[in-house]
C-alpha positions as CSV (number, residue, x, y, z in Angstrom):
1,M,-43.2,53.6,-8.9
2,P,-44.2,50.2,-7.5
3,L,-43.7,48.7,-11.0
4,S,-40.1,50.0,-11.2
5,V,-39.4,48.5,-7.7
6,S,-40.8,45.2,-8.8
7,V,-38.8,45.2,-12.0
8,N,-35.6,46.1,-10.1
9,L,-36.3,43.4,-7.6
10,L,-36.9,40.9,-10.4
11,V,-33.6,41.9,-12.1
12,L,-31.7,41.6,-8.8
13,T,-33.2,38.2,-8.1
14,V,-32.3,36.9,-11.5
15,A,-28.8,38.3,-11.3
16,F,-28.4,36.8,-7.8
17,M,-29.5,33.4,-9.2
18,I,-27.1,33.6,-12.1
19,V,-24.2,34.6,-9.9
20,G,-25.1,31.8,-7.4
21,R,-25.3,29.2,-10.1
22,F,-21.9,30.4,-11.6
23,D,-20.3,30.2,-8.2
24,R,-21.7,26.7,-7.5
25,D,-20.5,25.4,-10.9
26,A,-17.1,26.9,-10.2
27,R,-16.9,25.2,-6.8
28,Q,-18.1,21.9,-8.3
29,A,-15.4,22.1,-11.0
30,E,-12.7,22.8,-8.4
31,F,-14.0,19.9,-6.3
32,D,-14.0,17.5,-9.3
33,Q,-10.5,18.6,-10.2
34,H,-9.2,17.9,-6.6
35,A,-11.1,14.6,-6.5
36,T,-9.6,13.5,-9.8
37,R,-6.1,14.5,-8.7
38,H,-6.5,12.6,-5.4
39,A,-7.9,9.5,-7.1
40,V,-4.9,9.4,-9.5
41,T,-2.5,9.9,-6.6
42,L,-4.1,7.0,-4.7
43,A,-4.2,4.7,-7.7
44,T,-0.5,5.4,-8.3
45,A,0.3,4.7,-4.6
46,F,-1.7,1.4,-4.7
47,R,0.1,0.3,-7.9
48,A,3.5,1.1,-6.4
49,A,2.6,-0.8,-3.2
50,L,1.5,-3.9,-5.2
51,E,4.6,-3.7,-7.5
52,L,6.9,-5.1,-4.8
53,P,5.1,-8.4,-4.1
54,L,4.2,-8.8,-7.7
55,T,7.8,-8.4,-8.7
56,L,8.9,-10.9,-6.1
57,R,6.3,-13.4,-7.2
58,D,7.0,-13.0,-10.9
59,H,10.8,-13.3,-10.3
60,F,10.2,-16.5,-8.4
61,K,7.9,-17.9,-11.1
62,V,10.6,-17.2,-13.8
63,S,13.6,-18.3,-11.8
64,G,12.0,-21.2,-10.0
65,A,14.0,-20.6,-6.8
66,F,16.0,-18.0,-5.0
67,A,19.6,-18.2,-4.1
68,K,20.6,-15.9,-1.2
69,R,22.6,-13.6,-3.5
70,D,19.6,-13.4,-6.0
71,F,17.2,-12.5,-3.2
72,E,19.6,-9.9,-1.8
73,A,20.2,-8.3,-5.3
74,L,16.4,-8.2,-6.1
75,A,15.6,-6.9,-2.6
76,A,18.2,-4.2,-2.9
77,R,16.8,-3.0,-6.3
78,L,13.2,-3.1,-4.9
79,H,14.4,-1.2,-1.8
80,I,15.8,1.6,-4.0
81,R,12.5,1.9,-5.8
82,H,10.5,1.7,-2.6
83,P,12.5,3.3,0.2
84,G,9.5,3.1,2.6
85,V,9.9,-0.6,2.7
86,R,12.2,-1.2,5.6
87,G,13.0,-4.8,5.1
88,M,11.9,-8.0,3.4
89,V,12.0,-11.7,4.3
90,W,11.7,-14.8,2.2
91,L,9.7,-17.6,3.7
92,P,10.0,-20.7,1.5
93,V,7.7,-23.6,2.3
94,Q,9.8,-26.4,3.8
95,P,9.3,-29.8,2.1
96,N,7.4,-32.4,4.1
97,T,6.4,-29.8,6.8
98,S,4.0,-26.9,7.1
99,R,6.6,-24.7,8.7
100,L,7.4,-21.4,7.1
101,T,10.8,-20.2,8.4
102,V,12.8,-17.2,7.4
103,A,15.4,-18.3,4.9
104,Y,16.7,-14.8,3.7
105,A,16.3,-11.3,5.1
106,F,17.1,-7.9,3.7
107,P,18.9,-5.9,4.9
108,A,20.8,-8.9,6.2
109,G,22.6,-7.1,9.1
110,L,19.4,-5.5,10.4
111,Y,17.2,-8.6,10.2
112,S,19.7,-11.4,10.7
113,H,18.0,-12.3,14.0
114,L,14.9,-13.4,12.0
115,H,16.7,-16.4,10.4
116,G,15.0,-19.7,11.3
117,I,11.9,-18.0,13.0
118,D,8.7,-20.0,12.2
119,F,6.1,-17.5,11.1
120,E,3.3,-20.1,11.5
121,R,3.6,-20.0,15.3
122,V,2.3,-16.5,15.7
123,P,-1.5,-16.4,15.2
124,L,-1.5,-12.9,13.6
125,W,1.3,-13.9,11.1
126,R,-0.4,-17.2,10.4
127,K,-3.6,-15.4,9.5
128,A,-1.6,-13.1,7.1
129,L,0.1,-16.1,5.6
130,D,-3.2,-17.9,5.0
131,E,-4.5,-14.7,3.3
132,A,-1.4,-14.6,1.2
133,R,-1.9,-18.3,0.2
134,E,-5.5,-17.6,-0.6
135,N,-5.0,-14.6,-2.9
136,R,-1.5,-15.8,-4.1
137,L,-0.1,-12.3,-3.5
138,L,0.2,-10.6,-0.2
139,G,-1.0,-10.8,3.4
140,V,-0.7,-8.0,6.0
141,S,-0.6,-8.9,9.6
142,G,-0.8,-5.4,11.1
143,G,1.6,-4.1,13.7
144,S,3.2,-7.2,15.0
145,L,6.4,-7.0,17.0
146,L,9.2,-9.1,15.5
147,P,11.7,-10.6,17.9
148,G,14.5,-8.2,18.5
149,S,12.3,-5.1,17.8
150,S,11.5,-2.4,20.2
151,L,8.0,-1.5,21.3
152,Q,8.1,1.6,19.1
153,D,9.2,-0.5,16.1
154,G,6.2,-2.5,15.1
155,E,6.6,-4.5,11.9
156,A,4.0,-5.6,9.4
157,L,4.2,-8.9,7.6
């Protein structure tokens, strides 16, 4: 009798180990599938976020300069593709000065109060502009309040 109990115990132990391994492998496969899906979603979101400044930069490289109507047309198309972007401003470097003032804003009615504001005066914005100059792409200042914005309406440069 003790032999049959030992054999039964051995069979149960082996069966338990097989089921445990199968369950662990199934959970690992499910985790890997979720992680892959999440990584693809994040990569897509990052590409979409970088598309906007890259498009602006490339358009400027090709055209050489922006007229107001060109900027507004391009900004409107980009706004349709990226509805989360609430507005855009164009800060051309002024000749013979280090000032960066807003030349164009989109949507014009919502951000018309920004025209002529020197973004170099605000330390947080200056840091973002220096970062943008360094990487020749984009700088983010964090939640800075733009003139005319409410306290609940923080803007990022």
